[in-house]
Structures are given as C-alpha cells and as structure tokens.
C-alpha positions in Angstrom: 51.8 29.6 69.1 50.5 28.5 72.5 49.1 31.9 73.5 47.7 32.4 70.0 45.8 29.1 70.2 44.1 30.1 73.4 43.6 33.7 72.3 41.8 32.6 69.1 39.4 30.4 71.0 38.8 33.2 73.6 38.1 35.8 70.9 35.5 33.5 69.2 33.8 32.8 72.6 34.0 36.4 73.6 32.4 37.4 70.4 29.6 34.9 70.7 28.9 35.8 74.3 28.5 39.4 73.3 25.2 38.4 71.7 23.8 38.5 75.3 24.5 42.2 75.4 21.7 42.5 72.9 19.4 39.7 74.1 19.7 39.9 77.9 20.3 43.7 77.9 17.0 44.4 76.0 15.1 41.7 77.9 16.3 43.2 81.2 15.2 46.7 80.1 11.8 45.3 79.2 11.6 43.6 82.7 11.5 40.2 81.2 13.7 38.9 83.9 13.0 35.2 83.4 14.2 35.5 79.8 17.5 37.0 81.0 18.2 33.9 83.1 17.2 31.4 80.4 19.2 33.2 77.7 22.2 33.0 79.9 21.8 29.3 80.4 21.3 28.8 76.7 24.5 30.8 76.0 26.4 28.6 78.5 25.1 25.4 76.9 26.0 26.8 73.4 29.5 27.9 74.4 30.2 24.6 76.1 29.4 22.9 72.8 31.8 25.2 71.1 34.4 24.5 73.7 33.9 20.7 73.1 34.5 21.2 69.4 37.6 23.3 70.2 38.9 20.7 72.6 38.6 18.0 69.9 40.8 20.1 67.7 43.3 20.7 70.5 43.3 17.0 71.4 44.7 16.3 68.0 46.9 19.4 67.7 50.2 17.5 67.5 49.0 15.5 64.5 47.5 18.6 62.8 50.7 20.6 63.2 52.8 17.7 61.8 50.4 17.4 58.8 50.9 21.1 58.0 54.6 20.8 58.1 55.7 21.9 61.6 58.8 20.4 63.2 57.8 17.2 65.1 59.5 18.3 68.3 57.7 21.7 68.3 54.4 20.0 67.3 54.8 17.6 70.3 55.4 20.4 72.8 52.5 22.5 71.4 50.3 19.5 71.5 51.0 18.8 75.1 50.5 22.4 76.0 47.1 22.6 74.3 46.0 19.4 76.0 46.6 21.0 79.4 44.7 24.1 78.3 41.5 22.2 77.5 40.0 22.7 81.0 40.5 26.5 80.7 38.4 26.8 77.5 35.4 25.1 79.3 35.8 27.6 82.2 35.8 30.4 79.8 32.6 29.1 78.2 30.9 29.4 81.6 32.6 32.7 82.6 31.7 34.7 79.6 27.9 34.3 79.7 28.0 34.9 83.5 29.9 38.1 83.1 27.4 39.4 80.4 24.5 38.3 82.7 25.9 40.6 85.4 26.9 43.3 83.1 23.5 43.8 81.5 22.1 44.3 85.1 24.9 46.8 85.9 26.2 44.5 88.5 29.9 45.2 87.9 31.6 45.4 91.4 31.4 41.6 92.0 33.1 41.0 88.6 35.9 43.5 89.6 36.4 41.8 93.0 36.3 38.3 91.5 38.9 39.3 88.9 41.2 41.0 91.5 41.0 38.0 93.8 41.7 35.6 90.9 44.7 37.6 89.8 46.1 37.7 93.3 45.8 33.9 93.6 47.1 33.4 90.0 50.4 35.0 90.5 51.7 32.7 93.3 49.9 29.7 91.7 51.6 30.3 88.4 55.0 30.8 90.1 54.7 27.5 92.0 53.4 25.4 89.1 56.0 26.8 86.6 59.1 27.0 88.7 58.6 24.7 91.7 56.5 21.8 90.6 58.7 20.9 87.7 55.9 21.2 85.2 57.5 24.3 83.5 55.3 25.5 80.6 52.7 22.9 81.3 52.4 24.4 84.8 51.6 27.7 83.1 48.7 26.0 81.2 47.5 24.4 84.4 47.6 27.7 86.3 45.6 29.4 83.6 42.9 26.7 83.7 42.7 26.8 87.5 42.5 30.6 87.6 39.7 30.6 84.9 37.7 28.1 86.9 38.2 30.0 90.1 36.9 33.2 88.4 33.9 31.3 87.0 33.1 29.6 90.4 33.3 32.9 92.2 30.7 34.3 89.8 28.5 31.2 90.0 28.4 31.5 93.8 27.6 35.2 93.7 24.8 34.6 91.2 23.4 31.7 93.2 23.3 33.4 96.6 23.2 37.2 96.0 19.9 39.0 96.4 21.0 41.4 93.6 20.3 38.5 91.1 17.0 37.4 92.7 14.8 38.8 89.9 16.7 37.1 87.0 17.8 33.9 88.8 15.8 31.0 87.4 16.1 27.3 87.8 17.6 25.3 85.0 14.9 23.9 82.8 14.0 22.9 79.3 13.3 26.6 78.6 17.0 27.2 78.1 16.8 25.4 74.7 14.0 27.8 73.4 16.4 30.7 72.9 19.4 28.9 71.5 18.4 29.6 67.9 18.0 33.3 68.6 21.3 33.3 70.5 23.2 31.9 67.5 21.4 34.3 65.2 23.2 37.1 67.1 26.3 35.2 68.3 27.6 34.2 64.9 27.8 37.7 63.4 29.1 38.9 66.8 32.0 36.5 66.6 32.6 37.3 63.0 32.7 41.0 63.8 35.3 40.6 66.5 37.4 38.0 64.7 37.6 40.1 61.5 39.0 42.9 63.6 41.6 40.7 65.3 42.7 38.9 62.2 43.4 42.1 60.3 46.2 42.9 62.7 47.5 39.4 62.6 47.7 39.7 58.8 49.7 42.9 59.2 52.2 41.1 61.5 52.5 38.3 58.9 53.1 40.9 56.2 55.8 42.5 58.3 57.7 39.2 58.3 58.1 39.6 54.5 60.0 42.9 54.8 63.7 43.3 54.3 64.5 43.4 58.1 61.7 41.2 59.5 63.1 41.0 63.0 63.1 44.8 63.5 59.8 45.5 61.6 58.0 42.7 63.4 59.3 43.8 66.8 58.2 47.4 66.2 54.7 46.4 65.0 54.4 44.0 68.0 55.2 46.8 70.4 52.7 49.1 68.7 50.0 46.4 68.7 50.7 45.6 72.4 50.5 49.3 73.3 47.1 49.9 71.6 45.8 46.6 72.9 46.6 47.6 76.5 45.3 51.1 76.1 42.1 49.7 74.5 41.0 48.3 77.8 39.6 51.6 79.0 37.4 52.3 75.9 36.4 48.6 76.0 35.0 49.2 79.4 33.1 52.3 78.1 31.9 50.1 75.2 30.4 47.6 77.6 28.7 50.4 79.6 27.3 51.9 76.4 26.1 48.5 75.2 24.3 47.9 78.5 22.7 51.3 78.7 21.6 51.3 75.0 20.1 47.8 75.2 18.4 48.4 78.5 16.8 51.6 77.3 15.7 50.1 74.0 14.1 47.2 75.8 12.3 49.6 78.2 10.9 51.5 75.2 12.9 54.7 75.9 14.5 55.6 72.5 15.6 59.1 73.6 17.5 57.7 76.6 19.2 55.1 74.3 20.3 57.9 72.0 21.6 60.0 74.9 23.5 56.9 76.2 25.1 56.3 72.9 26.3 59.9 72.3 27.3 60.3 76.0 29.6 57.3 75.7 31.2 58.7 72.6 31.9 62.1 74.3 33.4 60.3 77.3 35.5 58.2 75.0 36.8 61.2 73.1 37.9 62.9 76.4 39.6 59.8 77.7 41.3 59.0 74.4 42.8 62.5 74.0 44.2 62.4 77.5 45.7 58.9 77.0 47.1 59.6 73.5 48.5 63.0 74.7 50.3 61.2 77.5 51.6 58.6 75.1 52.9 61.2 72.8 54.6 63.1 75.6 56.5 60.0 76.6 57.2 58.8 73.1 61.0 58.9 73.5 60.9 56.5 76.5 57.9 54.2 76.4 59.7 51.9 73.9 62.0 50.9 76.8 59.0 49.1 78.3 59.4 46.5 75.6 63.0 46.5 74.5 66.5 47.7 75.5 67.7 47.9 71.9 68.2 51.5 70.9 67.2 50.8 67.3 63.8 49.4 68.3 63.2 52.2 70.8 64.0 54.9 68.2 61.8 53.2 65.6 58.9 53.0 68.1 59.4 56.7 69.0 59.1 57.6 65.3 55.9 55.5 65.1 54.4 57.2 68.2 52.3 59.8 66.3 50.7 57.1 64.3 50.1 55.0 67.4 48.5 57.9 69.2 46.1 58.4 66.2 45.4 54.6 66.3 44.5 54.8 70.0 41.9 57.5 69.3 40.5 55.7 66.2 40.3 52.3 67.8 38.8 53.7 71.0 36.0 55.4 69.1 35.4 52.3 67.0 35.2 50.3 70.2 32.4 52.5 71.7 30.5 52.5 68.4 30.7 48.7 68.4 29.2 48.8 71.8 26.3 50.8 70.4 26.0 48.2 67.6 25.8 45.4 70.2 23.3 47.2 72.3 21.0 47.7 69.2 21.6 44.2 67.8 23.5 45.4 64.7 26.1 42.7 64.8 25.5 41.7 61.2 26.0 45.3 60.2 29.2 45.5 62.2 30.5 42.3 60.5 29.8 43.8 57.1 31.5 47.1 58.0 34.6 45.3 59.4 34.8 43.1 56.3 34.6 46.1 53.9 36.7 48.5 55.8 39.5 46.2 57.0 39.8 43.7 54.2 38.8 45.7 51.1 40.6 48.8 52.2 42.9 48.4 55.2 44.9 45.2 54.4 45.3 46.0 50.6 46.5 49.5 51.4 48.8 48.2 54.1 50.4 45.8 51.6 50.8 48.5 48.9 52.3 51.0 51.3 54.5 48.6 53.2 55.8 46.5 50.3 55.3 48.3 46.9 56.0 51.8 48.1 58.7 50.5 50.6 57.4 52.4 53.6 57.9 49.2 55.6 56.3 49.0 59.1 55.1 52.6 58.9 53.3 51.8 55.6 51.7 48.7 57.0 50.5 50.6 60.0 49.2 53.6 58.0 47.3 51.1 55.7 45.6 49.2 58.5 44.7 52.4 60.2 43.2 53.7 57.0 40.8 50.8 57.2 40.2 51.5 60.9 39.3 55.2 60.0 36.8 53.9 57.4 35.4 51.4 59.8 34.9 54.1 62.5 33.3 56.5 59.9 30.9 53.9 58.7 29.9 52.9 62.2 29.4 56.6 63.1 27.2 57.1 60.0 25.1 54.1 60.9 24.7 55.4 64.5 23.9 59.0 63.5 21.3 57.8 61.0 19.6 55.5 63.5 15.8 55.8 64.0 15.8 55.2 67.7 12.1 55.0 68.0 12.1 52.2 65.4 14.9 50.4 67.2 13.0 50.5 70.5 9.8 49.3 68.8 11.7 46.4 67.1 13.4 45.4 70.4 10.1 45.2 72.3 8.4 43.4 69.5 11.1 40.8 69.3 11.2 40.3 73.1 7.4 39.9 73.5 7.0 37.8 70.4 9.6 35.4 71.8 7.8 35.4 75.2 4.5 34.6 73.5 6.1 31.7 71.6 7.7 30.4 74.8 4.3 30.5 76.6 2.6 28.7 73.7 5.3 26.0 73.6 4.9 25.5 77.4 1.1 25.3 77.0 
C-alpha cells in the first residue's frame, strides 16, 4: 500500500511532465529558447500545485482508509508513512520538469551522474535511517524524500551554473503563467495515457486474487510484471530519445528528419528487444529464482516465459511508439488508443480467459497482452499514416502563434 501510494502519484506527475517533451522539445527545435525555460517554470508551478493536492489527501490518509473499511492499526501505520512521504512528492514535482528540460536539449550525462550519485548516497542513508535511527519504515520514507531532494538540487545547481543551459536559462517572471493553459492541454491527456497503461496491469493483479489459488497466481503475475517492468527501462530510454529527436526536428521544420528519427528508434528497439527476450527465454528455467525459492512458483514462471518474452517485445515497441506520439503532441490520440485497446479489449479478454475458460494466470496474461498487441498495432498505424510535413507545419504555427500572443500580452 505504501509503495503503491507513492507510485500512483509519481505516475501521474511523470505523465503530466511528459507534456514538456512536446512543448519544450518543439520549441527548442524552433530555437525559441526563452519559451523552453518559461514552459519548464510553468510545469514546475503546475506540478507543485498537483503535489499540494496530493499532500492534502495524504495528510488525511488514515481517516480515508478507516472510512473505506481498512483495519485501524493498518490505517494508522499507512497514514504515518504517507505523512513522511509528503516532502518526496514536492521534490518529484521539481525534478520531473527539470529532467525533461535537460532531455529535450539532449543534455543527458548530468542526469545520469546525478542519479548515480544520489543512488550511492541513498543506500547508506536508507540503511542508517531504517536500521540505526530507530525510525524503521518511517526512516525509509524519510530516506526517499531526502534522496529525491538531493537529485532535484543537483539538477537545479547544474541548470543554474552550467554554460550548456545558457541559451534556455531565463529568470523567473510572470511569463511562466502564460503557458500554463497550454501545458495542461497536453499534460492531462499525457497523464491519462500513462495511467491507463499502468492501471490495466493493476486490474489484472486484482483479477488474479479471485482465482482458486490466489497466492500462487498473484505471485507468478507479480514476478512477470516485475520482469517486464525492469526490462522496459531500456526501451523507455529509447522512447525518450525518439521523443526528443522527433519534437526537435518538427519544431525546426524538418519533417523528413523527424520521420527518420521515428523509424530509426523503432529499428533500434526491435534489435534490442529480440536480444533481451532471447536472453530471457534462454534463462527461463532459472530466472524465477531471482524472485522466489519455491519450486512451484519457479516452474510456473518458467512455463510463462514464452508469453513474458512476447510481452517484452510488444511493450518495448509500444513504448517507442508512445515516444513518437509525445514528440508529435498526440497525447490525446494515445489516451484514446490505450482506453480502447486495454479496457475494451485487453481487460475483458483477460477476465474471460482467466476466469470463464479457467486458464488462470496464463489466461489473464494472454488477455492483457492481446490488448497490448492491439495498442501497438494502432499506434503503429497512426505513425505510419502520419503526414510529417503537416505535423512540422502545425508545430511551428503553434510555437510562433504562442510567441506572438506572449509578445502582445507583454506589450
């Protein structure tokens, strides 16, 4: 419950911040550097407001859990934990726009260094606060908050003093409010697109709890989801790169380069995914031991391995195609695709195969992956039918119309 509470807030903020991949990425390509800085400030302000709303909910978490019927002792512990997590969510609200600000300028090494340093500091900090300070689980929450703030502070210092950010670094001014409406226009469908994806797997886990042997079925599905979640980090990086290149090229008015970037990303993803899924399949009889020592769970995971390998490929391709969508500003299309594919196809098919046809965890997994296949196919159709010249024209029109309106407002 503790980790899910934080994860849900992070996913919403991560989704909203991805709007900057469209707005700042295209503005940077169009050499509208001041707009990049102001949009980043506007996103920070907006996400801090969201964090404030989340913190109000977390502040009353104990009461809310009791109202919905949770055990008072569990509700009290969960309430204390979420209270100590509140500083972390504000750090995340600062960090996400900053990371997108650097990403759209292809400044990635500082983010890598910052994350590595933070991780190295987090491990001993977490050990001390959890085991030595007497805070136990509350120490874990405090360690998360401190680490998030350290990561955010490192990026703030880099942006403030690095010459690499000189072109897009602007002073904080009233201009940050000018782009908030436009930010939310892309941020809301961005968050919906990502949340729909995440919630579909959560629903499958809930459905597995209704099967005849819920402990085994839930354990196996959790192992499968953790596996594809871990392996998704590589195509997610490719997705960020594709989003950056596509948005930059569209903003610069180079539609052919944007098209090449999109298809190059897909080719790289296909190569990487076949290597990873092949390795996973070759080790299918032993990788279950990474999660459990129970022979029954390991054998079940081994039998699920071919489906998991297929899922790695499908989800990786979908991730890169989602990056193309963010680069073009198609978040609303992505949200509609995810809703139709995952909730009108994937979840119902999973329920039918898992429960009605008694295929259990295997049926649930096949069902949700049927939705993922449809999702990937639909996103590929949208990408392959794209008029790149029109996309470039629309991107530049929107950027320069916004610039004119800002100048008129200032005048």
